[in-house]
C-alpha positions as CSV (number, residue, x, y, z in Angstrom):
1,M,-23.0,44.0,56.3
2,A,-23.2,43.6,60.1
3,D,-24.3,40.2,61.4
4,R,-27.8,40.7,62.8
5,R,-28.9,38.1,65.4
6,T,-31.7,37.5,67.9
7,H,-32.2,35.3,70.9
8,A,-32.5,31.5,70.4
9,H,-35.0,30.9,73.2
10,D,-38.5,30.0,72.1
11,G,-41.1,30.6,74.7
12,D,-42.0,32.8,77.6
13,V,-39.3,34.4,79.8
14,V,-39.2,35.6,83.4
15,V,-36.9,38.4,84.2
16,F,-35.8,38.5,87.8
17,L,-33.9,41.4,89.2
18,I,-32.3,41.2,92.6
19,G,-30.0,43.8,94.2
20,M,-28.4,44.9,97.4
21,R,-28.3,48.5,98.6
22,P,-25.8,49.2,101.4
23,T,-26.8,52.1,103.7
24,K,-24.0,51.7,106.3
25,W,-20.8,51.0,104.5
26,W,-18.8,50.8,107.8
27,R,-20.8,47.7,108.8
28,V,-18.6,45.4,106.7
29,D,-19.5,42.5,109.0
30,K,-23.1,42.7,107.7
31,L,-22.3,43.4,104.0
32,A,-19.8,40.6,103.4
33,P,-22.2,37.7,104.1
34,V,-24.8,39.2,101.7
35,L,-22.2,39.8,99.0
36,A,-20.8,36.2,99.3
37,A,-24.3,34.6,99.1
38,M,-25.1,35.6,95.6
39,P,-22.1,34.0,93.9
40,R,-22.8,30.7,95.6
41,M,-26.4,30.7,94.3
42,L,-25.3,31.6,90.8
43,A,-22.7,28.9,90.8
44,E,-25.2,26.4,91.9
45,L,-27.6,27.4,89.1
46,E,-24.9,27.4,86.5
47,R,-23.9,23.9,87.5
48,N,-27.5,22.7,87.2
49,K,-27.9,24.3,83.8
50,A,-24.8,22.5,82.5
51,R,-25.7,19.1,84.0
52,A,-29.3,19.4,82.8
53,A,-28.0,20.0,79.3
54,Q,-26.2,16.7,79.6
55,G,-29.3,15.0,80.9
56,L,-27.7,14.3,84.3
57,E,-30.4,16.1,86.5
58,P,-33.7,17.9,86.1
59,H,-33.5,21.5,84.9
60,L,-34.4,24.1,87.5
61,G,-35.5,26.6,84.9
62,Y,-32.6,29.0,85.2
63,L,-31.5,30.3,81.8
64,G,-28.7,32.7,82.7
65,S,-27.8,35.9,84.4
66,R,-25.8,39.1,84.2
67,T,-24.3,41.2,87.1
68,A,-24.2,45.0,87.0
69,I,-23.1,47.7,89.4
70,G,-24.8,51.0,89.6
71,P,-25.2,54.0,92.0
72,G,-27.6,52.0,94.1
73,G,-25.4,49.0,94.5
74,P,-24.9,45.7,92.7
75,V,-27.8,44.1,90.8
76,V,-28.2,40.7,89.2
77,I,-30.4,40.2,86.2
78,Q,-31.6,36.6,85.9
79,Y,-33.6,34.9,83.2
80,W,-35.9,32.0,84.0
81,R,-38.4,29.9,82.0
82,S,-41.3,30.4,84.4
83,T,-42.3,32.0,87.7
84,D,-43.2,28.5,89.0
85,E,-39.7,27.3,88.6
86,L,-38.3,30.5,90.1
87,Y,-40.4,30.3,93.2
88,A,-39.7,26.5,93.5
89,Y,-36.0,27.2,93.7
90,A,-36.4,30.1,96.1
91,S,-38.4,27.9,98.5
92,N,-36.3,24.7,98.1
93,P,-34.6,24.0,101.5
94,D,-31.9,21.9,99.9
95,A,-30.8,24.8,97.6
96,A,-28.4,27.6,98.5
97,H,-31.1,30.4,98.6
98,V,-33.0,29.4,101.8
99,P,-29.9,29.2,104.0
100,A,-28.7,32.5,102.6
101,W,-32.0,34.2,103.2
102,R,-32.1,32.9,106.8
103,A,-28.6,34.2,107.4
104,F,-29.6,37.6,106.1
105,N,-32.6,37.8,108.4
106,R,-30.3,37.0,111.4
107,A,-27.8,39.7,110.3
108,V,-30.4,42.5,109.9
109,R,-31.9,41.9,113.3
110,S,-28.6,42.8,115.0
111,A,-28.0,45.9,112.8
112,P,-31.3,47.2,111.3
113,G,-30.9,49.3,108.2
114,A,-27.3,48.3,107.5
115,V,-28.1,46.8,104.2
116,G,-31.2,46.6,102.0
117,I,-32.3,43.8,99.7
118,W,-34.8,44.2,96.8
119,H,-36.1,42.2,93.9
120,E,-38.5,42.6,91.0
121,T,-40.1,39.8,88.8
122,Y,-41.4,40.3,85.3
123,A,-43.2,37.6,83.4
124,V,-42.9,38.3,79.7
125,P,-44.9,36.3,77.1
126,A,-43.1,35.1,74.0
127,A,-45.0,37.5,71.8
128,G,-43.8,40.4,73.8
129,I,-40.0,39.7,73.5
130,E,-37.9,41.4,70.8
131,T,-34.1,41.3,70.8
132,M,-31.5,42.4,68.3
133,Y,-27.7,41.8,68.6
134,V,-25.3,43.3,66.1
135,D,-21.7,42.0,66.7
136,A,-22.6,41.7,70.4
137,E,-24.2,39.0,72.6
138,I,-25.5,40.2,76.0
139,G,-28.5,39.7,78.2
140,L,-31.0,37.1,76.9
141,G,-28.8,36.4,73.9
142,A,-25.8,35.5,76.1
143,A,-28.0,33.4,78.4
144,T,-29.7,31.3,75.7
145,G,-27.6,31.7,72.6
146,T,-28.5,33.5,69.4
147,V,-29.7,32.7,65.8
148,P,-29.7,34.8,62.6
149,A,-32.4,37.5,62.7
150,G,-33.3,37.3,59.0
151,R,-34.0,40.2,56.8
152,P,-34.1,43.8,58.3
153,G,-37.5,44.5,59.8
154,C,-38.2,41.0,61.0
155,R,-38.7,41.3,64.7
156,G,-37.1,38.7,67.0
157,A,-40.5,37.8,68.5
158,R,-41.9,37.1,65.1
159,R,-38.9,35.4,63.4
160,G,-40.0,32.6,61.2
161,R,-43.5,34.1,60.8
162,C,-42.6,37.3,58.8
163,R,-44.2,37.6,55.4
164,W,-42.4,39.6,52.8
165,R,-43.0,40.7,49.3
166,R,-40.6,42.1,46.8
167,R,-40.9,45.8,45.9
168,D,-39.6,47.5,42.8
169,Q,-39.1,44.3,40.9
170,S,-38.1,46.2,37.8
171,R,-35.0,47.4,39.6
172,R,-31.9,45.3,40.1
173,R,-31.4,46.2,43.7
174,R,-33.1,44.0,46.3
175,T,-35.6,46.1,48.3
176,W,-37.9,44.4,50.7
177,S,-40.9,45.8,52.6
178,R,-43.2,44.4,55.2
179,Y,-46.3,42.9,53.7
180,R,-49.5,43.8,55.6
181,P,-52.7,42.7,53.8
182,R,-55.3,45.4,53.9
183,A,-59.0,44.9,54.2
184,P,-60.9,45.5,50.9
185,R,-62.5,48.9,50.7
186,R,-66.3,49.1,50.7
187,S,-67.7,50.2,47.4
188,R,-69.8,53.3,47.5
189,A,-72.5,54.2,45.0
190,R,-71.6,57.4,43.3
191,C,-74.1,59.8,41.7
192,R,-73.8,60.6,38.1
193,P,-74.5,64.2,37.4
194,R,-77.7,65.2,35.5
195,R,-78.7,61.8,34.1
196,V,-79.1,59.7,37.3
197,R,-80.6,61.1,40.5
198,C,-79.3,59.9,43.9
199,G,-81.7,58.5,46.4
200,R,-84.4,55.9,46.6
201,P,-85.7,54.8,43.2
202,G,-89.2,56.0,42.5
C-alpha cells in the first residue's frame, strides 16, 4: 500500500507568490539585477529558518519556498506563518528585500516596461488546508515536513479529529467509513384507517 502523508504544520498558512515577467528580453542589463535579487533573499530566509530551529535567532516566519518557471516567466511560491511576519520582513531595512526593491525602482526608471514584477498573497486558515502526498513531498509538505495521513478519507486539515466506525463487522475484511451523526427524525402522527380519525379530538 502506498505511503499516504500530509503536511506537518499545525496552524494558518500564508501563501505568497512573487514573479517576474520580462517584456524586453534584449535589456539584459535590467533583467540580471532582478533575477539575482531573489536568490539572495531566499538564501537569507533559509539561513534564518535554520538558525531559528537551533534557537540562535528569532524566527522571521518563513516556512519554505519553491521556484517554478512558466510561460509568463519565473515565479517563487513561498509559505509563511502569518501576513504580519511577511510584511515585517518586506519592510525591514536591514533585510535583503528593501535594497533589492529600491534597486528595481531605479532600474525601471531608466527603461520603463523592460521587466514586470507581480505578487499575490493568500491567507489560508488551518481549517481550509488539505494536503495529500503519496510517495512525493512537494509544496507545503517539503517546506514543513510531513506526517502519516491516517486512514483513507481522513483529510489533512482534520487529521487527529476524524471519527470512524467499522462497517460490515461480520466480514473479515476491514472496511471503514466516515461517521457522520445524523439528527433524529421528527416523529409524525399517522392516521389509522377506519378506527381513528385524524384531526383535533372532539
